[in-house]
C-alpha positions in Angstrom: -3.0 12.0 -6.8 0.8 11.9 -6.8 2.5 8.4 -6.9 6.0 7.4 -7.7 6.8 3.9 -8.7 9.9 1.8 -9.1 10.7 -1.8 -9.7 12.6 -3.1 -6.8 13.8 -6.6 -6.4 10.7 -8.8 -7.1 8.2 -6.0 -6.4 6.6 -2.8 -7.6 7.3 -0.1 -5.0 4.5 2.5 -5.0 5.3 5.6 -3.0 2.3 7.7 -2.1 3.3 11.4 -2.2 0.2 12.8 -0.5 -0.4 13.8 3.1 -3.9 12.5 3.2 -6.0 9.6 1.9 -9.5 10.5 2.7 -12.9 10.6 1.1 -11.9 13.5 -1.1 -9.2 11.4 -2.9 -9.9 7.8 -2.1 -11.4 6.8 -5.4 -8.7 8.6 -7.4 -6.1 6.9 -5.2 -7.6 3.5 -5.8 -7.8 4.0 -9.6 -4.3 5.4 -9.8 -2.7 2.5 -7.9 -4.7 0.1 -10.0 -3.4 1.8 -13.1 0.3 1.7 -12.1 0.1 -1.9 -10.8 -1.7 -3.4 -13.8 0.3 -6.2 -15.3 3.1 -5.6 -12.8 5.0 -8.0 -10.5 3.2 -10.4 -8.2 4.2 -8.3 -5.2 3.2 -4.7 -4.7 4.6 -2.7 -1.8 2.6 0.5 -0.9 4.8 3.0 0.8 2.6 5.3 3.0 5.5 7.2 4.7 4.3 10.6 3.5 0.6 9.9 4.5 -0.2 11.5 7.8 -4.0 10.9 7.7 -6.0 8.0 6.5 -9.8 7.8 7.2 -12.3 4.9 6.6 -12.6 5.8 2.9 -8.8 5.6 2.5 -8.7 2.3 4.4 -11.5 1.0 2.1 -9.4 2.1 -0.9 -6.4 0.2 0.3 -8.6 -2.9 0.9 -10.1 -2.5 -2.6 -6.6 -2.3 -4.2 -5.8 -5.6 -2.5 -8.9 -7.2 -3.9 -8.3 -5.7 -7.3 -4.8 -7.3 -7.4 -6.5 -10.7 -7.1 -5.5 -13.9 -5.2 -2.2 -14.4 -7.1 -0.7 -11.0 -6.2 0.1 -9.5 -2.8 -0.2 -6.0 -1.5 2.1 -5.2 1.4 2.5 -1.9 3.2 5.6 -0.1 4.5 6.8 3.0 6.3 3.5 3.8 8.0 3.3 7.0 10.0 2.1 6.7 13.6 -1.4 7.9 12.8 -1.8 5.6 9.8 -0.4 2.6 11.7 -2.9 3.3 14.5 -5.8 3.1 12.0 -4.6 -0.3 10.8 -4.2 -1.6 14.3 -7.5 -0.3 15.6 -9.4 -1.9 12.7 -7.3 -5.0 13.0 -6.3 -4.7 9.4 -2.7 -5.2 10.5 -3.8 -8.9 10.6 -4.8 -8.8 7.0 -1.8 -6.9 5.5 1.9 -7.6 5.8 3.2 -4.3 7.3 6.9 -3.6 7.2 8.4 -1.0 9.6 10.3 0.7 6.7 11.3 0.2 3.1 14.5 -1.5 3.9 12.7 -4.3 5.8 10.2 -4.6 3.0 12.9 -5.1 0.4 15.8 -6.4 2.4 14.6 -9.9 2.7 14.1 -12.2 -0.2 10.7 -13.7 -0.2 9.2 -16.4 -2.3 5.6 -16.2 -3.5 3.9 -19.6 -3.9 
């Protein structure tokens, strides 16, 4: 599972460098994001721009990551491809996650976390 991370503003930017998040990689994906986000900033922004396919296992892994971060930290998404965005909209998970159109909008605005 290839991930790139960088601290950006008040957040950890996690860039997923994989074309698919499906049942074959979902557990490794969840574990790797948990590892890189451990003890990090309160805000984690998951960049899914290179992900062209996300199935129910991948969606479940993203939800599990949100839960693993706990109530004091937030998981936001950015740069979703058309197919991945469609999965979040069809499952109404776009109401659960803050989804930014691109990385600039995810990091361009200053946000306060209460």
